[in-house]
MILOMI-598427 format. One record per residue (C-alpha): residue in three letters; x, y, z. Coordinates in steps of 0.05 Angstrom, whole numbers, plus 32768, in hexadecimal, padded with zeros to 4 digits. Each point is the difference from the previous one (the first is absolute). Example, Ala and Ser with C-alpha at 12.3 -4.5 7.8 and 13.67 -1.06 7.14 Angstrom:
<pts>
ALA80F67FA6809C/SER801B80457FF3/
</pts>
This chain:
<pts>
UNK7B617C8D82B4/UNK801E80007FB9/UNK803D7FD77FEE/UNK802580417FEF/UNK7FF3801B8046/UNK80177FBF801E/UNK804180067FD8/UNK800B8046801B/UNK7FF47FE98048/UNK802F7FC57FF7/UNK8038802C7FE5/UNK7FF780338038/UNK7FFF7FCA8036/UNK803F7FE27FE1/UNK80238043800A/UNK7FE680038047/UNK80197FBA8011/UNK8044800E7FE1/UNK800A803F8029/UNK7FE87FDD803E/UNK80347FCA7FF3/UNK803680347FF3/UNK7FF280238042/UNK80007FBE8026/UNK80407FEA7FDD/UNK802580408014/UNK7FE37FFC8046/UNK801E7FBB8008/UNK8045801A7FEC/UNK7FF980448021/UNK803F7FF6802B/UNK802980057FC0/UNK7FE380417FE8/UNK7FEE8028803F/UNK7FDD80437FF3/UNK7FFB7FFA7FB5/UNK7FD67FC1800A/UNK7FCE80288029/UNK7FF480317FC7/UNK7FF87FC77FCE/UNK7FD07FD9802C/UNK7FD4803D800B/UNK8003800F7FB6/UNK7FEA7FBA7FEC/UNK7FCA80018037/UNK7FE2803F7FE2/UNK7FFF7FE07FBA/UNK7FE17FC1801D/UNK7FC88028801F/UNK7FF780267FBF/UNK7FFC7FC07FD6/UNK7FD07FD9802D/UNK7FD3803D800A/UNK7FFD80097FB4/UNK7FEE7FB77FF7/UNK7FC980018035/UNK7FE480417FE2/UNK7FF47FDA7FBF/UNK7FD17FD18027/UNK7FD68039801D/UNK7FB580047FF2/UNK7FED80428021/UNK801C80478003/UNK800C7FF7804B/UNK802C7FC57FF4/UNK802580247FC8/UNK800D803C802D/UNK801A7FD48039/UNK80307FDA7FD3/UNK801580417FE0/UNK8014801C8044/UNK80297FC1800F/UNK801E80037FBA/UNK80188047800D/UNK80217FEC8041/UNK802F7FD57FD7/UNK800280247FBE/UNK800A8047801A/UNK803B7FEA802B/UNK80227FD07FCF/UNK801F80357FD2/UNK8021802A8037/UNK80147FC18026/UNK80217FE77FC0/UNK802580427FFB/UNK80167FFC8049/UNK80197FB97FF4/UNK802980167FC3/UNK801C803C8026/UNK80167FD48039/UNK801F7FCE7FD0/UNK802880387FDF/UNK8018801A8044/UNK7FD780417FFF/UNK7FF680188046/UNK7FB97FF7801A/UNK7FEB8025803E/UNK7FC07FF48025/UNK7FE680447FEB/UNK800F7FF17FB7/UNK7FDD7FBD8003/UNK7FC3801F8023/UNK7FFD80387FCB/UNK80027FCE7FC7/UNK7FC77FD7801E/UNK7FD5803D8011/UNK7FDD80047FBC/UNK7FEF7FB57FFE/UNK7FE280068046/UNK7FD7803C7FEA/UNK7FEA7FDA7FC1/UNK7FE57FC6802A/UNK7FDB8032802C/UNK7FE480237FC3/UNK7FE77FBF7FE1/UNK7FE17FEA8042/UNK7FDB80428009/UNK7FF2800F7FB6/UNK7FB580008009/UNK8007803D802D/UNK802C802D7FD4/UNK80067FDE7FBA/UNK8048801B7FFA/UNK801C7FBD7FEA/UNK7FC67FE87FD4/UNK7FCB802E7FE7/UNK7FD87FC37FED/UNK800B7FB88018/UNK7FC77FD07FED/UNK7FF27FBE7FDF/UNK800980057FB5/UNK7FB980067FE3/UNK80117FD97FC1/UNK80327FCC8019/UNK7FE37FF68045/UNK80237FE7803F/UNK803A7FF8800E/UNK801280357FCC/UNK800080488018/UNK7FF080427FDE/UNK802B8037801F/UNK801080487FF4/UNK804080178020/UNK8007803A8030/UNK803880308013/UNK80217FD28033/UNK7FFF7FC67FCF/UNK802D802A7FD3/UNK802F80128039/UNK80037FB88016/UNK800C7FE77FB8/UNK803880337FF2/UNK80227FEF8042/UNK7FFB7FB47FF4/UNK801B80057FBA/UNK8037802F8018/UNK80177FCF8035/UNK80047FC77FCE/UNK8025802C7FCD/UNK803180198036/UNK800F7FB98016/UNK800C7FEA7FB8/UNK802E803B7FF1/UNK80287FF88041/UNK800F7FB87FEF/UNK8011800F7FB7/UNK803080388012/UNK80287FCE802B/UNK800C7FD07FC7/UNK804480197FE9/UNK802080058045/UNK7FE77FBB8015/UNK802F7FC47FFC/UNK7FED7FCC7FCC/UNK7FF37FCC8036/UNK7FC7802C801B/UNK7FE180187FBF/UNK7FCC7FC88000/UNK7FE580208040/UNK7FFD80447FDF/UNK7FDF7FE27FC2/UNK7FCB7FDC802B/UNK7FF0803E8028/UNK7FFA802D7FC3/UNK7FD27FCF7FDA/UNK7FD97FF38040/UNK7FEF804A8003/UNK7FF780097FB5/UNK7FCB7FC97FF7/UNK7FCA801C8030/UNK801180487FED/UNK7FF77FF67FB5/UNK7FC17FD6800C/UNK7FE28036802D/UNK800D80337FCA/UNK7FDE7FD57FCB/UNK7FC47FF7802F/UNK7FFA804B800E/UNK7FFD80117FB6/UNK7FC97FCD7FF5/UNK80247FCA7FD7/UNK7FEC7FC6802D/UNK7FBF7FD88006/UNK7FC8802D801C/UNK7FF77FFD804B/UNK803D7FD4800D/UNK804180188022/UNK80377FD67FDF/UNK803780168030/UNK7FF47FC88034/UNK80037FCD7FC8/UNK804480157FE5/UNK801F80088045/UNK800B7FB47FFF/UNK8035800B7FCB/UNK80268030802F/UNK7FF97FCE8038/UNK801D7FC77FD7/UNK803A802E7FED/UNK800D80118049/UNK7FFE7FB78013/UNK80317FEF7FC9/UNK803380358013/UNK7FFB7FF0804B/UNK80157FB97FF2/UNK8031800F7FC8/UNK8028803A801B/UNK7FEC80068049/UNK7FD8803F7FF9/UNK8003802A803F/UNK80387FD5801E/UNK803480367FF8/UNK7FF08049800D/UNK8018802C7FC6/UNK802D8029802F/UNK80287FC0800B/UNK80087FEE7FB6/UNK803880317FEF/UNK80277FEE803E/UNK7FFC7FB67FEE/UNK801380057FB7/UNK803480378007/UNK80257FD28031/UNK7FF57FC17FD8/UNK80457FE38011/UNK7FED8001804A/UNK7FCF7FD18021/UNK7FC280288012/UNK7FC87FEC802F/UNK7FC2802C8003/UNK7FD77FFF8040/UNK7FBE8020800F/UNK7FEF8028803F/UNK7FF67FC08027/UNK80467FE67FEA/UNK7FE07FCA7FD5/UNK80257FED7FC0/UNK7FDD801B7FC3/UNK80367FFD7FCA/UNK80487FEE7FF1/UNK802B80067FC2/UNK80287FCE7FD7/UNK804280108023/UNK7FE17FEE8043/UNK7FEB7FBC7FE2/UNK80487FF47FE9/UNK801B80128045/UNK7FCC7FD58023/UNK7FEB7FC57FD3/UNK7FC97FE9802E/UNK7FDC80437FF8/UNK7FBE7FF87FDB/UNK7FBB801F7FF7/UNK7FE17FD28035/UNK8021802C8035/UNK7FD7803E7FEC/UNK7FD78019803A/UNK802E7FE18035/UNK8022802C8035/UNK8048800D7FEC/UNK801C7FE18040/UNK7FDF7FBE7FEC/UNK801880077FB8/UNK8047800C8017/UNK80007FC58030/UNK7FEA7FD37FC6/UNK8037801C7FD3/UNK803B7FFF8031/UNK7FE97FD3803A/UNK80128039802F/UNK7FDC803C801E/UNK800980427FDD/UNK803D801D8024/UNK7FE78047800C/UNK7FBF8025800B/UNK7FD780167FC4/UNK7FED8049800A/UNK7FDD80327FD4/UNK803F80297FFB/UNK803F80007FD6/UNK80347FCE8019/UNK803E7FDE7FE4/UNK801B7FBE801B/UNK802C7FC67FEC/UNK7FEE7FB78004/UNK80277FC07FF3/UNK7FDD7FC27FE7/UNK801B7FBA7FF7/UNK7FE37FD17FCC/UNK80257FBF8007/UNK804980117FF1/UNK7FEF80437FE2/UNK8001803E802A/UNK7FE280417FE7/UNK80008045801E/UNK7FC780307FF2/UNK7FF58049800E/UNK7FB880078015/UNK7FDE80437FF6/UNK7FBB800C801C/UNK7FDB803B7FE0/UNK7FBA80178010/UNK7FCE80087FC7/UNK7FDE8042800D/UNK7FD1802B7FD7/UNK7FFE80438021/UNK7FFC7FF3804A/UNK7FDD7FBD7FF7/UNK80267FBF800A/UNK7FF37FCF7FC8/UNK802E7FC88017/UNK804A7FEE7FFD/UNK80357FED7FCE/UNK80367FD08018/UNK803980007FCF/UNK80387FCC8001/UNK804280137FDF/UNK80327FC87FF8/UNK8043801C801B/UNK80237FBE8008/UNK803980127FD1/UNK80078046801C/UNK80007FE58047/UNK80347FCC7FEE/UNK802D80357FE2/UNK7FF4802D803D/UNK80157FC7802F/UNK803F7FF37FD7/UNK8012804A8003/UNK7FF28002804B/UNK802A7FC1800A/UNK803A80207FD9/UNK7FF9803F8029/UNK80017FDD8044/UNK80247FBE7FF7/UNK80487FF07FEE/UNK80007FE07FBB/UNK80387FCE800F/UNK7FEF7FE78045/UNK7FB4800C8003/UNK800280228044/UNK7FEF8049800F/UNK802E80357FE3/UNK801D803C8025/UNK7FC4802D7FED/UNK7FCC7FCE8019/UNK80287FF58040/UNK8000804A8012/UNK7FB780097FEE/UNK7FEA7FC7802D/UNK803280068038/UNK7FF4804B8009/UNK7FB87FEF8013/UNK80157FC8802E/UNK8035802B8021/UNK7FD0803A800C/UNK7FCC7FD1801E/UNK80337FDF802D/UNK801880448019/UNK7FB88015800E/UNK7FF27FC08027/UNK804580008021/UNK800C7FBA7FE5/UNK80457FE47FEE/UNK801880077FB8/UNK80407FE27FE6/UNK802380017FBC/UNK80387FD47FE5/UNK802F800C7FC6/UNK801E7FC17FE0/UNK803B7FFE7FD1/UNK801B7FC47FD8/UNK804A7FF98011/UNK803280047FC6/UNK7FC980017FCC/UNK802D80247FCE/UNK80317FC68001/UNK7FC97FCF7FED/UNK7FEB802E7FC6/UNK804880067FE8/UNK800E7FB58005/UNK7FBF7FE27FE6/UNK7FE080397FD9/UNK7FC3802C800B/UNK7FCE7FC87FEE/UNK80197FD6803A/UNK8001803F802B/UNK7FB6800A7FF1/UNK7FF27FB78013/UNK8026800B8041/UNK7FD5803C8011/UNK7FC17FD67FF6/UNK801F7FC78027/UNK800B802D803D/UNK7FBA801F7FFA/UNK7FDF7FBB7FFD/UNK80257FEA803F/UNK7FEC803F8026/UNK7FB77FFD7FEA/UNK7FFA7FB98018/UNK801680168046/UNK7FD680408004/UNK7FB780088014/UNK7FCD80217FD2/UNK7FFA803F802A/UNK804C800E7FFA/UNK800E80357FCA/UNK803A7FE67FD6/UNK801C80287FC5/UNK803C80097FD3/UNK8022803F8016/UNK803080047FC6/UNK80357FD47FDE/UNK80107FC78030/UNK7FE28023803C/UNK7FBC7FF0801F/UNK7FD580208036/UNK7FD07FE18032/UNK7FCC8025802A/UNK7FE97FDC8040/UNK7FC280238019/UNK7FF17FEF8049/UNK80457FE2800E/UNK8039801D8029/UNK80497FFF7FED/UNK80117FC18027/UNK7FC87FDA7FDC/UNK8018801D7FBF/UNK80477FE9800D/UNK7FE67FB9800B/UNK7FDD80027FBC/UNK803F801C7FE0/UNK802B7FC9801E/UNK7FD07FCA7FE8/UNK8004801C7FBA/UNK804C80038003/UNK80067FB78013/UNK7FCF7FE97FCB/UNK802480257FC8/UNK80447FE88019/UNK7FEB7FB77FFF/UNK7FDD80027FBD/UNK80237FFA7FBD/UNK7FF080167FBA/UNK800F7FCB7FCB/UNK800D801C7FBA/UNK801F7FDB7FC5/UNK80237FCF802F/UNK80198037802E/UNK7FEE8001804A/UNK7FFD80498015/UNK7FFD80148049/UNK7FF180458019/UNK7FF680258042/UNK7FDC803E8016/UNK800C80398031/UNK7FC880248024/UNK7FF680408027/UNK7FC58005802F/UNK7FE380408020/UNK7FC280108029/UNK7FD880417FFE/UNK800F802C803D/UNK7FCC8020802D/UNK800F80447FE2/UNK7FC2801B7FDD/UNK802980247FCB/UNK80267FC47FE6/UNK7FF27FEF7FB7/UNK80027FBF7FDA/UNK803D80197FDB/UNK8025800C8042/UNK7FED7FBA8017/UNK801B7FE27FBF/UNK803F80298009/UNK800A7FDF8044/UNK7FF77FBB7FE0/UNK803280147FCA/UNK803380118035/UNK7FF67FBC8021/UNK80087FDF7FBC/UNK804080257FF4/UNK801A7FE78044/UNK7FEE7FB87FED/UNK802580067FBD/UNK803B80248020/UNK80097FC98034/UNK80047FC77FCD/UNK7FBA7FF77FE2/UNK7FD27FC48007/UNK7FE4801C8041/UNK7FC88029801F/UNK800B80428023/UNK7FCD802B8027/UNK8005804B8001/UNK7FF98009804B/UNK80367FD08019/UNK80277FF77FBF/UNK80147FBB8016/UNK7FFD7FBB7FE0/UNK7FC17FD9800F/
</pts>
């Protein structure tokens, strides 16, 4: 064997080993890539077969050996071009049905059959014999009709793959252009070499394509490690970079993490590339030390989540969006939008809408909204329901004597005393001015009168100290219980309590009156 032939075999075997390594490398990380990894592994497997069969054919001594290795060579070579095109189409998000895949692989299958049975019909090679001048392993061949069909189809597949990738260059984000570059050059190298070989500009009897494929393999290996080729499906790219201010997690069909953006890294500093391939539930537990709070489904959903990081508390709106191409599910996008400031403002507005700004207790609006529900439920269950109206006695005199600022302090003073005596389930609100209302769900009027009397005594025996002044104040209360009449409303019940309060004030203040008996308790 000549040294030149040995060089050719070495170069071809190098290409074969590189593609074998590429396939094994992607297989080891297949959980990150899912279906696109399958196409790439089959593609590299076909090239590996092509390369090693080419190398062994250069060691053949007989025509029988040459024909055998040629059949094996065609099993890899005939399929590699359409498989490369299928891989590119899948990468670009072009829908691939089973029928389309089968149609694209039909001609390679026929080509292998034609080569294997060529001695019968001579449609692929008119002549296939050992070269009379160069000898084995060099072959003298004259091409047949099917050889032309096969060659045109193979070249067309490589050209189509190259053009599809090139046409996506402009619309591809800069971060992903190395992938596009690698794919385009990876297709261009074997395509241009095959063209040079077909027009007879290469060494006689030697197919240079398996030798130059090693350059494409090195390029693929570089881009896999540099820019995570295949890790993000192209249909997800736009969604990620159009929402760059949001934290985006990309999951495959198995809910394994395959990509995240820079905003997600800022939101979750412990997020890193070592988490690729892990199930999202495990990733989330590592990031937040808690289980993900709701089920991850392949359907649109919108939720809110609160996270505490030390003293910091953040609120995120979490949007789950399926990645679909046609009817096929490609995975999920989980998008985190930081709404902490919006939520804080919303809570402030809600607090202003439902709470009294001065005293911090419910306002009239919040009281009616809540007590209406309690009243209706008590009526339905035939349970007791009592309300109490409380008025600060001679409040106007305090305002006139000490000023409105002291008057405000007095209102807060009375509220603080009452809140200290009331249970959490008692609905206490400012009714207006110096008047307050208390709803006692599940208590009858007698029990309500006891509560009212306790509040009265506490206020009477407590003093407000302001600027050296010791201010005392009393309260009057009217208590009423809901009747058994089904048609009675909350407003009618409050009117009864108001009548009892009027009686308490009319009879000298600093006392409790019930509506039913209208007597001092």
